[in-house]
C-alpha positions as CSV (number, residue, x, y, z in Angstrom):
1,M,0.0,0.0,0.0
2,P,1.9,3.1,-1.2
3,E,2.0,6.1,1.1
4,L,1.1,9.5,-0.4
5,E,3.7,12.3,-0.5
6,S,1.2,14.3,1.6
7,A,-2.0,13.2,3.2
8,T,-5.2,13.9,1.3
9,Q,-8.4,14.9,3.1
10,C,-11.9,13.6,2.2
11,P,-14.0,16.6,1.0
12,H,-17.1,15.0,2.5
13,C,-16.0,14.1,6.1
14,N,-12.5,15.7,6.3
15,Y,-10.9,12.4,7.2
16,P,-7.2,12.4,6.4
17,H,-5.8,9.6,4.1
18,E,-2.1,8.8,4.2
19,A,-2.0,5.8,1.8
20,V,-3.8,4.4,-1.2
21,T,-4.8,1.0,-2.6
22,S,-5.5,0.4,-6.3
23,L,-8.3,-1.9,-7.4
24,S,-6.0,-2.9,-10.3
25,G,-3.6,-4.6,-7.8
26,E,-0.8,-2.3,-8.8
27,D,1.2,0.0,-6.5
28,A,0.5,3.0,-8.7
29,M,0.2,6.4,-7.2
30,P,-3.0,8.3,-8.1
31,R,-3.1,10.8,-10.9
32,E,-5.2,13.9,-11.4
33,G,-8.8,12.9,-11.8
34,D,-8.4,9.3,-10.5
35,I,-11.4,8.3,-8.3
36,S,-11.0,7.8,-4.5
37,F,-13.3,6.0,-2.1
38,C,-13.2,7.2,1.6
39,A,-13.2,4.2,3.9
40,N,-14.3,6.5,6.7
41,C,-17.6,7.9,5.2
42,G,-18.2,5.8,2.2
43,M,-18.2,8.6,-0.4
44,F,-16.4,8.9,-3.7
45,S,-14.2,11.8,-4.7
46,A,-11.5,12.6,-7.3
47,F,-7.8,13.4,-6.8
48,S,-7.1,17.1,-7.6
49,N,-3.8,19.0,-7.4
50,A,-5.7,22.3,-7.4
51,T,-7.9,21.5,-4.4
52,E,-6.8,22.0,-0.8
53,G,-6.7,18.5,0.7
54,G,-6.0,16.9,-2.7
55,L,-9.5,15.6,-3.2
56,R,-12.7,17.1,-4.6
57,P,-16.3,16.0,-4.8
58,L,-17.2,14.2,-8.1
59,T,-18.9,16.0,-10.9
60,M,-22.2,14.6,-12.2
61,E,-20.3,13.3,-15.3
62,E,-17.8,11.4,-13.1
63,W,-20.7,9.9,-11.1
64,V,-22.2,8.6,-14.3
65,E,-18.9,7.3,-15.5
66,I,-18.1,5.3,-12.3
67,H,-21.6,3.9,-12.1
68,N,-21.0,2.6,-15.7
69,E,-17.5,1.2,-15.0
70,V,-17.6,0.1,-11.4
71,D,-20.1,-1.9,-9.5
72,V,-20.7,0.8,-6.9
73,A,-23.3,-1.2,-5.1
74,K,-20.8,-4.0,-4.4
75,I,-18.2,-1.5,-3.2
76,L,-20.7,0.1,-0.8
77,A,-22.0,-3.3,0.4
78,A,-18.5,-4.4,1.2
79,W,-17.8,-1.0,2.9
80,R,-21.0,-1.4,5.0
81,F,-20.1,-4.9,5.9
82,A,-16.6,-3.9,7.0
83,R,-18.1,-1.0,9.1
84,M,-20.5,-3.5,10.7
85,L,-17.5,-5.7,11.6
86,V,-15.7,-2.8,13.1
87,G,-18.6,-1.6,15.3
88,K,-20.4,-4.9,16.1
89,E,-17.9,-6.8,18.2
90,A,-16.6,-4.9,21.1
91,I,-14.6,-8.0,22.2
92,L,-12.6,-7.8,18.9
93,D,-11.0,-4.6,17.7
94,M,-11.5,-4.7,14.0
95,S,-10.5,-1.1,13.5
96,H,-7.0,-2.2,12.2
97,L,-8.3,-4.8,9.7
98,L,-6.5,-4.7,6.4
99,V,-7.7,-6.5,3.3
100,E,-5.2,-7.0,0.4
101,I,-5.8,-8.3,-3.0
102,E,-2.8,-10.2,-4.5
103,W,-2.7,-11.1,-8.2
104,N,0.0,-13.6,-8.5
105,P,-1.4,-16.0,-7.5
106,P,-4.9,-14.4,-7.2
107,M,-5.6,-14.2,-3.5
108,V,-7.5,-12.1,-1.0
109,K,-5.8,-11.7,2.4
110,A,-7.4,-10.3,5.5
111,I,-4.9,-9.2,8.2
112,L,-5.5,-8.2,11.8
113,G,-2.4,-7.5,13.7
114,D,-0.3,-10.7,13.5
115,L,-3.2,-12.8,12.4
116,F,-4.2,-13.5,8.8
117,V,-6.6,-15.5,6.6
118,T,-5.8,-15.9,2.9
119,M,-8.4,-17.2,0.4
120,S,-8.4,-18.0,-3.3
121,A,-9.8,-15.0,-5.2
122,R,-11.2,-17.5,-7.8
123,T,-12.9,-20.1,-5.5
124,G,-13.3,-18.4,-2.1
125,T,-11.6,-21.3,-0.4
126,V,-9.4,-20.4,2.6
127,V,-5.9,-21.6,1.6
128,E,-3.9,-20.4,4.6
129,A,-4.5,-19.0,8.0
130,N,-2.5,-18.6,11.2
131,T,-5.6,-18.4,13.5
132,T,-7.9,-21.3,14.5
133,P,-10.9,-22.0,12.3
134,G,-14.1,-21.3,14.2
135,T,-12.7,-18.6,16.4
136,L,-14.1,-15.1,16.2
137,P,-11.0,-13.5,14.6
138,Y,-11.0,-16.3,12.0
139,K,-14.7,-15.9,11.2
140,R,-14.5,-12.1,11.0
141,M,-11.4,-12.1,8.8
142,A,-12.8,-14.8,6.5
143,Q,-16.0,-12.7,6.2
144,A,-14.1,-9.6,5.3
145,A,-12.0,-11.4,2.7
146,E,-15.1,-12.9,1.2
147,A,-16.8,-9.4,1.1
148,F,-13.9,-8.0,-0.9
149,R,-13.5,-11.1,-3.1
150,S,-17.2,-10.6,-4.1
151,L,-16.1,-7.2,-5.6
152,L,-14.1,-8.9,-8.3
153,S,-15.8,-10.2,-11.4
154,P,-14.5,-13.6,-12.7
155,E,-13.0,-12.0,-15.8
156,E,-10.9,-9.6,-13.6
157,I,-9.2,-12.5,-11.8
158,P,-6.1,-13.7,-13.7
159,D,-5.5,-17.4,-14.2
160,A,-3.1,-18.8,-11.6
């Protein structure tokens, strides 16, 4: 996850962002006009060098474009699910949950501190974990990985 040269700020909730993740699986830095999704408030914005905070609200044309290119409903459903995980279980701090998508081989990995669950992006089968199946951390990390796996369409997942 590349760190930004300077933190950006969501124009909707003012939350600071210090790093970015690309849906393409690349470690590319965002360019002018690239779309951003705020993990804090669930709103989309666009990178802008001319705007204080580095992000600006989307124009109507950009909204139409992302709705045509990206399954916004799936992204929002995964975001709501992740928020539910963070707030639902007081016994388990999910605020530091990280979900990564790896492309070679295609895997989705949920990481919580020193614990992780890795599943196949193609089949959804857990292929590796360092926590005990059936425990609350295992269940929550597997659910988060599956929620993000569901964002990928089969044609986006490269052959292993």
